[in-house]
Every structure is written in C-alpha cells, then in structure tokens.
N, C-alpha and C positions, 0 to 999 in steps of 0.2 A: 883320749885324743887331745883334749885340752891340756892335760898334764905334759904330754910329749911336746906339744907346741910351745908351752911355756918354757920348759927347760932348754929346748932348742934355741929359743930367742935369748934365754939367759946366758948360755955359754957361748953361743956363736956370735950374737949381735952385741950383747952386753948393755942392753938398754936399762937394766935394773941393777941397783946395788942395794942389798938389804942386810939387816942385822937384827939381833935381839928378837928371837921367836918365843920369848918367855911370856908368862901371863902379863896382860896389860897393867901398867902402873896405876895406882889409885891416888887421886887428888882429893883431899879432905877439906870440906867447908862446913860452916855451921849456919844456923838460921839467920844470923846477922849478915852473912855474906851472900848466900844464895839459898832460897827456899825451893826445895824440889817437891812439886805438887803431883806430878804425874807418876804413875807406878804401873807395874806390869800385871796387876790384877784386873786391869780394864778388859773390856770385851772388844773384839774386832768384828766388823761386819763379815758375814759368811759369804755374801753374794752382792753383786752390784745392781741387780734388778730381780724382780720376782720371777720365780720359776714355776711353771704349771706342769703338773704330771697328769697324764690322761689314763683313764681306766680302759680295760679292767685291771691292768697291772703295768707299772712302770717304775723307774728308779733314776736317781741322779747321784753321781759320785763327787765328793769334795776331797781334795788332797792338801796335806800340809807336810812340811819338811822340818826336822829338828837337827840343828848342827851339833848339839850335845844332848845328853840325857837330861830330862827336866824332872825335878822333884815332884812327886805326887802331892798336890796341894789344892784339892777341890777344883781341878781343871775340868771345864764343862763345855759342851756344845748345846746350844739352845735353838730350837726350831719354832718359829711362829708360823702356824699353818691355818688355812681356811679351806673348807671343802664344800662340795655340793650338798644341798639339802635333800637330794634324792637318794643318798646312800643309806644302806641298811646293813645290819650284821650279816656276815662277818667282815665287813669293810674294816681296813686297818692301816695304820702308819707305823713303819718299823725303822729303827735306826740301828745300823751295824757299824762297828769300828774294826777295821782290818778284817772284814768279812765275818766277824763274830757278832751275832745278834745281841744287843744290849737291852733294848726296850721296844715293846710293841703296845700301841694304844688303840682302842677301838674308835671308830668314826661313826657318830650317830647324828641324827637330824636335830636333836635337842641341844647340841653343842657344836656349832659350825666353826667356831674359832677356838684354837687350843694352843697352849705353850707346852712344848715337849722338851724337857731338859735331861741331858744324859751326862753322867760323870765319865770322863775318859779314863779307861783302865790303865794301870801302871805299865803294861806291856806296850801301850800306844804312846808312851811318853819317852821311849828310848830313842837314841840317835838314829836318824834315817827318815825315810818317807813313809807316810801313813795315809790311810784312806777312811773316809766316813761316807757311808751309803745311806741315803734316805729312800725308802721304798713305799710305794702306794699300791694297795689292793682295794678295788672298788666294786661293790655289788649294788645294783639299783633296786629300789623298792618294788615289791609286787612282781618281781621277775621281769621287769621291763628290759628289753634288749635294745641297745643302741650301738652304732659303730664306735670304735675306739676313740675317734676324734670328736664325738658328739659332746656338746656343752653340758650335758647332764651328768657326766661321769668324770669328775676332775678333783684334784687337790692342788692348792697353790701354796708354795713356800714363800713367805713374805720377806721383804727386804730387811726387816728388823731382826732376822735370824742372826745369831752371832756365835763366836767361838772365843774361848779364853785366849788372851794375848800372851801365850806362854813362850813364844819363840825367842824372847830376849831374857828369860829368867836365868839362864845360865850365866855364871860369872865369867866364863871364858870368852869374852868379847875379843875379836881379832879383826883384822882388815877383811877377812873372809865374811864377816857379819854384814858388811856393806853391800847393797843399800838396805837390806831387810830391817836392820836394827834402827834405821833412821826414817822409816816411813810412818807417818802419823796416823792416828785414828781418833775417835771421839775421846776426849779427855787426856790425850797423850800426843803432844805436838813437838816437833823438832824446832830448835832455835839455832840460827846461824849468827855467830858473833863476828863483827868486823871492827877494825880500828875506828876510833873517834874521828881522826883525820887520816884519810886513806887515799890511795891512788885510784885513778879510774880503772886501771887494769884489775886491781883487787876487787873493786865494786862489781865490775863486769863478771868476774868469776863467781862472786858470792850470789849475784842475782841469777846467773845461769844455774848454779847448784841448787838454790832454793826453788827455782821454777821446776827443775827436773824432779826433785823429791816431792814437790807439791802435786805435780801432774800424776805421779804414780802412787801417792798415798791418799788417804781419805780426808786428811785435813791439810791446810796450807802451812808451809814452813814460815816461821816468824824470823824477821831480820832485826837484830838489836845491835846498837853500838856498845862498845866495851864499857862505857861509863854509865850505861842505863840498865845493865843486867843485874837484877836482884831476885827474880823469881822465874822459874822454868816449869814446864809441864811435861818434860820428856828429854830426849837426847840433845846433845850440844855438838855443833860443828864450828870450829874456829877457822876462819879463812883470812889470810893476810900475811904479808912479809913480817918476819919476826921483829924487825926494828920499827915497824909501824905502830905497834901496841905500846901504850903509855901507862895504863893502870897497873897497880901492884898485883892485882889478882891475875890478870892475863899474863903478866911477866912471870908469875909463879907457875902458871899452867904450862908455859912454853920453856921454862928454864932449862930443863934437861934434854931439850931437843936441839941437836946440832944441825945446822943447815949449810949447804954448799952453794957456791955461785952457780946460777942458772940451773938449779935442780929443785924440784918440788918434793918435799918430804911429807909423807903421810904417817901419822902416829895415832894408834888407838890406845886410849886410856879409859878410866872410869872415874866418874865424879860421885863422891859419897858425901851425903849430909850426915854427920855424926849425931845430930840431934834426933832426926827422924829415922835414921838408918836406911834411908832410901838412896838408891844409886842408879845412875843412868850412864850409857856409853858416851864417850867424848872423843871425837875425831878432830885432830889438828891437821890443817892443810896449810903448810908454811913453806917459806923459801927466803932467800936473801932479798928478793924483790918481787913485786906484784906481777910483773910481766912473765916471769918464769912459771907462776901458777896459771896464769891465763893461757899460756901456750900448751900446758899439759893437763888442763882440766878435763879433757876428753876421757882420762882414766876414771873419772867419776860419773860420766854421763853416757859412755858407750859400753854396752853389755859385754862385747867381745874383749874389752880391756879390764873392766872392774871384776869380771869373773876370774881373773888371774891373780888378784890381790891375795897375799899370804902374810902370815906373821902379824906382829903388832907395829913394826916400823919398816917403812919402805921408802927409799930415796929414788926418785924417777928422773932420769936424765934425758934419754932419747925416747921419743914416742914411736912405736911401730906403725908402719903405714897400714891404714885400714882401707879395705876395699869399699870404695864409695858406691852407694846404691844409685842406680840410674834414676834420673828424674822423668824419664819417659816410659820405663817399664817398672811397675810397682808390684812387688811381691805381696801376697795376702798377709804375710807375716808382719809387714810394715804397719798395717793398721789393726794389728792385734788378732787376726784370724788364726785360730789354731785348727789342727786337723779335726774335721767334724764327721760324725757318722749319723746319717739320717735313715730312719726306718719307719715302720708303721706306728711305733711308739713315740717317736720324736720326728715329726714331719717337717719342722721348720727350725732354722737357726735363729739366734738373736740378730739384732741389727748391728751392722758394722759401719763405721764412718771413716771416710778417707778424704783428706784435704787435697783438692786438685786445683791447678791454675785454670783461669778462664781459657777455653779452647776456641779455635776458629770454628765458626758456626757452619752447620750443614756438612760436616766431615764425619769420618768414622773412627771410633776407637775400638779396641778389641779386648775381650776377656778370654783368657786361655785357662780352661779348667782342666786340672789333672785329677782324675777320679778312678776309683775302683768300685766295681759293682758286684752284687750278688750273682752267682752263677745261675740261679733259678729265674732271674729276670728273662722272660721269653725274648727271642729275637724278632725281627720285623715280620717274619712269616707266621708267627704264632700269636694267638689271642689278640687279633687286631682290634677287637672291640674295646679292649682295656687300654686306657690312656696312661702310660707310664712316662711322666715328665719330670725333669728337674727345672724349676723356674727360678731364674735370677731376677729379683726385683731391684732395679737400679733407679733410685729416686722414685720408688713406688710404680715404675713402669715395668711390666713383666716382659721377660725375654726367656722363651721356653726352649728346652733341649729334649728331644725324644731319646729316652734312655736305651731304646732298642737299636738306635742307629749311631751309637758312639764309635769313633775310630780307635782301634786298638793300637797302642804305641809299644808296649812290651808284652810279656806273657800274661800279665794280669792287670795292667794299667791302661786306662783309656783317656782320650783327649777330646775336648769339645771347644770349638772356637765360636764365640758369640760376638757378632758385630753390634756396636752400640753407637747410635748417633750422638755426636758431640753436643747437640742441643739438649739432650736428656741429661748429660753430665753437667751442663752449664746451669741447669735449673736451680741447684742449691750449691752454696759455697762449701758445705760439708756433704759430700756425696754419700747417700744412704744405700747400703748393700745388704740384701737379705736373700736367703735361699729356702726353697720349699720343694718337697716332692709330692706328687699326686699319683693316685692309682695303686698305692701300697696297701690300702685297707680293703678287705673283702666287702662285697655288697651285702652279704648275709650279716645282719647286725648281731646275731648271737654267736658268731664264730670270730676267732682271732687269727691273725696271719702267722702268729708264733715266730715273728722276726724272719719270715720267709724272704722278704725283699728288703734290701738295704743298699745304700750307696755311701761311699767314703770320699770326702772332698779333701784333697791334699793342700796344705798351706803353702806349697811351692807354686800354686796357681798364681797367675799374674793378670794385671790390667795394664794394657799398653795404650799410650796416648801420643799424639803428635803435637808439638808446640808450634804456634804461629810465628813465623819469622818476620812478619811485618812489624813496623814501628808500633809499639804498644800504646794504648790509652789506658788510663788507670782510674778505677772507681773503687768504692768501698768493697765491692765484690772481690777485689784482688788482695784484700788483707786476710790472712798473713802471708799467703803464698809468695807474693812479689817481694817480701822482705825476709825470705828464709835463707838465702845463700850468702849475701855479702852486705850487711847493714851497719851503718854508722848511726849510733844514737847520741844525740847532742843534748846536754843538759846545761842549765845556767851555772855560772861560776860560783854562785853562793850555795849550790846544792839544794835549791828550794824544793825539789821533788822528793817526797818521802819514800822511804825504802819499800813500804808495803805496795805503793803504787807501781814502783819499778818491777817488783817481783810479779805483779799481776800482768804487766806489759810483757815481760820475758816469757811468762807462762803462755800467754795468748799467741806469741810468735812461734811456739812449737807446732809442728805439723807431723801427723802420723807417728807421734811419740818421739820425734827427733828434735834436738835443740837447733835453734837457728844460729847461724854463724854471725856473731855480733861483735862490735867493738864499741867502747864507750868513751866519749870525750867531753870535757867541759868546753864551754863556748870559746874561751880564750885560746884553747889549744887547737881549734879546728883550722885547717888550711884549705885553700881552694883545690889543691891537688887531691885531698881526701874526698872532697865533695864530688870530684870528677869520676871517682872510681867506685862509689858506693850508692846503694839505695840509702836514703836518709830519713831518720825520724827525729824531729825536733820536739822537745818536751819543755813546756813552760810558756811564760809571757813573751810576746814578740819583742818587747823592749829589752829583754835580757838575752836575746839570741841575735847576735850581730849580723850573721850571714842571712838569716831569715828576714830581718828588718830591712835589708837592702832590697828585698823582693816584695815589700809590703803592698805595692801597687797591684801585684798579681794575685794577692791572697785576700779573700773576703774576711774582713775582721771588724769593720765598723758596724754600728747599729743598723744603718740603712742597708748595708750589704747582707747582714744576718737576716733582717726582715725580708729581703728579696728572696732569700733561700727558704722562707717559710718558718723562721724561728722567731720567738719572742725573746729579745735580749734579756729581759728581766728574769726569765725563767731558767736561763742556761746555767748549768753547773759545770758541764764538761763540753768541750767543742773539739771536733776532729775534722780535718780537711785533708784531702789527698789530691795530688796532681803529679805531673811529670817533674822529675828532678830538673831544676833550672840550669844545672851545670852539666847534666848528662841525660839526654832525653829518653834513653832506653831504660832508665831506672826510675822508680817512683820516689815521691817525697810525701811524708806524712807529718802533719803538725797536730799535736795534742795539747790543748790548753785548758787549764782549770781556772774558772772565773771566780773571783771573790773568795779565794782559798777554799773552794768547795772540795770535799773529800771524794775520791772515786768510790762509787758504790761497788758492791761485789760483782754485779752483773755487767758493768759497763764494757769491759774488754771481751767478755763472753758474747755479748750482743754484737759487738763490733766484728768479732770473728765469725759469727754465724749469719750476719746479714747477707742477703742475696741482692741487695739494692744496687742498681747501676747508677748511683748518685755519687757526688764527690764530697759530701759533708753530712755530718750527723751530730746530734747533741744528746747529752743526758741531762734531763731537767734536775732542778734542785730536789725534786721529790723522787728521782730515780727512774723516770720514764725515758726510754730510748726512742728518739725520733730522728728520721732521716730527712734530708733536704728535698725540696721540690726537684723533680728530675727535669733539669733544663733541656737535656737531650730529647727527652720524651716530648716536651713542648714543641721543640723544633720539628720532630717527626710528625706531630699532630698538625703543625702548620703546613708541612709539605702535603700531608693527606688532604688538608682543607683546600689547598691550592689546586690539587688534582681534582677535588670535588667541584671547585668553581669552574675549572676547564670543562668538566663533563657536562655541567649545566649549560654552558655556551654551546657545546656540540649538540645537546638536545634541542636547544632553541633554534639552532641553524637547521637541524633536521626537520623540526616542526614547520619552520618557515618554508623549506623546500617542498614539503608535502602540500602546504597551502598554495604555493605557486603552481605546482603540478595540477592541483585540483582546479584552480582558476583557468589554466590553459585547457584542461579537459572540458570544463564548463563552456568555454568560448567555442571550442571545436564542435561540441555536441549541439550548441545553439545554432551555429552556422549550418550544420548538417540538417537540422530540423527545418530551418528557413528554406533551404534549397529543396527539401522534400515538398514543402507547402507550395512553392512556386511551380514545381512540376505538376 
C-alpha cells in the first residue's frame, strides 16, 4: 500500500525528484582527520524495562528486521535472567530463534541469576523479519501448587539483556536505512555536524533532528561544529546549506552533491577510516539555504514520510500534506501503545505515558476502547460469581469494565466507553496509563487456564479530552504542552547557549513522540509581530534579550525576588520562570537562565517536563537538585480559607452569646414564676 501511495505521489504530484540509486559513495579519512571509535560489534539493549514471566509456563517474543543479509560473525543474543528460589527441576529457560530451539538451561535454587548467550544461526541473519522467543517453564519445590500469578513461580528478564548490533553491518546503506542506522546505543552515538557560522533556520533544523533521534535512540545525539569534529563514535549527519560550510573537510564531503534553489537534498554516503578500516553511514542534509531545509525537515521526523525514502540521493521540493492528528482525540498509537493481548499468562500491560494539557477541573474525558475477546468468556447470565474485568489504571486510579457487558460493534469487535474525571488526568503532567485483566486465572492453584480467556486491545483505541476555552493561566505544569504548536525560541546574538543545552530543550518539547513546531531567532532579528503570534521561550541572560529586558519589572530576577520565591540565589545554577506572553495573553512565555555559566545537568529539562507543580518558577541548584518555587497561589487560597475560618469563629461567638441571652431570659421568667407561686 505504501509503495502504491509513493508512486502515485511521485508521478501525479511530482514532489520528489531523485537520481543515482547506486551504492552509496565512500568518503575516506585517516586518523589525523577523523578517528572512528564506534563500531557495529557493540551490543544493543534488547528491552526498555525488565520483563517478568509467570509460571507454570509463559514466553515473550522479540523481533528484529534486516534490510540486507548480514555475514555470520559471532552475532549473539544475551539474556540476563533471575528466577524464584522455589523452582526445582525440570524448571527451564529456553531460547528459540525463528521457532527453532537453540538452547535450554535448567533453573535451580543454587543459581538464581544466570547469563544465557545464544549464537544467532546463519538462517536468522538473512534479509527479512526474524523472531527470538524466550520461554519459561517453572515447577515449584515439593509439589507446591500456586496460581499462575503467584509471586513464587516467576522468572525475570533483566534490562541488561542485549543483542548484537548487526542491523548496520551491511555495506548497502541507503536512504531506506534511515532512521534505524542513526539511532545510538551504548558505545555508538550519532553526531550531527553544523557549520561554524550558521543561520538560525539551519540550527533549528539540526536541533530538531538531533532531538528526534535522541528521543528514539538509547543515547543522545551529539552536536558538533564543523571545525571541532575530530573523533566520532558512530554515524554522521551533516545539516546545513552547502555554502554555509567553510572547512576543507566538509567541503570535500559535500563536493559531489548538487543542490537546487528551495530544495532539500538528502544524500547517503559512508565514511571510511583507512587506518582502522572502520566505517559508518553518513547522511548529508543540504540545500541552497537553511530555510529550505527547515521547511522540509518533516521528511526526517514524520514516519509517514521517511518510510518513503529510497535510493542514495533524493531531492525534495514539495512536501505532501500530512493528516494532522487531533489535539482533542488522541489515538493510543500516539503514545506508543501497540496492539496488546492479555490472558491468564500476561494479565497486565506495561505503563504508557501520554502528555496532556491541563484540563478544566470537574469535567469528563472519555476513553474509547476497541477490543476483541475470547468466545469462551461467559455472558452476563453465566458464572456470575466470577469477576471478569478489564481495569484501566489512569494515574493509578482504577476504572473497571465488565467484560461480559461489552457492546459489540462488528461481528467480532467490541467497544467500551470509560468516563474519566479531568481531575484524575490533571494529577500528573505525564498521564500514566496501564491495563490489567482479572478473573482469568482459575481458583484451583494446581490447574491452568490453558489460555482459555483472553482479550485483545486495539491500538486504534482513543482518549478524548475537551480543552478549556477560557483565558489560560500558565504554570510549570503546562510545560511542554503549551509550547508544542507554535513556539518562537529566542537566543542571544552571540550564540551563548551551547548546542547540547539546545538539544536537551528541543527533546523536552516533544510530546507523545511528536516534534514541537518551533522557529529559532537571534535577539536582533525578533520583531514585535513575531511575539504577537507565538508562544515564546527566551534563553539566556536578561541583559542579552532586548524584548525580555523591556518587561523586567514583571519578571522575578533580583536576589530579593528570588528569595521571596523560596530560592537561595547563591545556590542557583539554572532558573526557569513561566507567565503569560506579554504581547499575546493566550500564549505562554518561558525564560530559562543559566547563572554563572552553569552547565545544564542531564535531568534539568526532564524534571521540568515531569513536574506537576502549579507554580511559576523552578531552579536547578549547582549540585543538580530540582526545586520549585513557593506556590503563591496556594498561599492566597490558604489566606481565603483562614478568613473563612475567622468568620466561622465570629458566627460561633454570636451563637454562644445568643444562647446565653436566651438562658438569662429563661432564668428571669422562671424566677418570676416562682415568686408568683410563693405569693399565692
């Protein structure tokens, strides 16, 4: 289907022009020019988080795809495992490759941790998709029977498990190798090279590309200026207008690439060090000007576009229109949820995280689940004592669905609508979603369900929210959502912000795997018109930011003001402040300032992205601690509560006084009545 779409666009719309589908050209260097330290014999992580397999038997599949045949050169998959101390023979762990058993190891109480290494057979190194299956079979000591989910019968595959990084060993690198060939892992990192003196448009493109690849790889992409590149640990991407580069090395690398006006040219080559005989892929992203790259960079950050890349050279003129995802209806695919099958052997999904804007309180959002279920699950009239539920944990708050009462939408698919209070979604800036099934395991601990019950959750399921139309107020809780659609980033004229810091910022602006729509300007190029139509992020010292300095009276920045926010000025390494855009009140303004040339620690932007604080400022100390400001709004609310409390005390005093008055009146009446009785 993708091929048909591609050729339809190619011949009918003409947005591509390409040539030269031969093997990518080789650029040769020596140790005195560029040292290549990274190589393809490194290991890649096999999983992002530990996986627990539950007995008596269960398994997990891992997939990899090869674009070309890979030479057999001691390619391996390694499993780091740990298991329950209650297991006895014949408990075992088995590794299969393409459904062929390669190795089985026994699991014994005297060896709870093991490393299982398997050589990948030649047949599994051929071009195409391949599968590795890890299987666990667990028997408990002395014939103890426990339900399948019991903590006594388990095996855990640890996060240090790995697989040989063989996907790039083929010499036939092409544009179709992107982005896989440029995703870093331990000991193997991509470097983006930009001109020494470059335009803001080129820098914006380079930062976006580096952030995108960093987000999807295991290590962050490094940004280097052309005059500082002398050692690399992996692939290279050159970003910039051809005329912007000034060093002889970069001119040599780009010499045979022809560029056209207002066209972005992608060229795949390889860089070979003749001294070490190591080579890495090299992608050149060039044009006649930086703006042409900036306008077409989506070809390297949108999957629907980069999946169409072919050959080794491609000139891109017009960009096809991409169907924009709704900002109020979020598909599960957008936050990485893939089709999941839950059963008695796997009753819970991993955690998924979705970035949502702050929603109006005390309203409802809706989760629409599209599922398929086992035909053996009883209907509502059968087996009423058994609780068969699908539980959606939203920020750890359970929302249950009775699997016997699902509404059928097609012949074999069902639908469930789950209302969610917006207060639950507002609890965390990154909404945590997880699913679990209950009632799938039999009560008899020595029996198994044999996969009798299962439910399939489709990734086309959605989460629907409603945005508040009222004039917004902005706190750190709104980062990065409020800066995702249309943001202007302003930097000092002297370029005083280092490239690593900028990549960290761009990476933090990504939400649900999508790049933020940003533009980058030096302070001298900023106009009031631009400030009127964007959310704005100012980077650097206030004295170097003309437009920000004009509003200095509205921004806490003096020692006294910082102290009033709860900060110790001498300890501050980084300072961030958020408020309404002074030129456009419906958009936010963020100021990020590094004090005394402090470098941004690795977690500063991650903490900023994850904070749930309803405050307007935060710092990172020189020691790396992240601290938020005193919540002034909370103080005001507490003041209101205190005033209400004071009023209630007055009411109580008045009430007590009234009781006393009534008591006195009653005393007088009773006394008079007594006197009258005595007289009589």
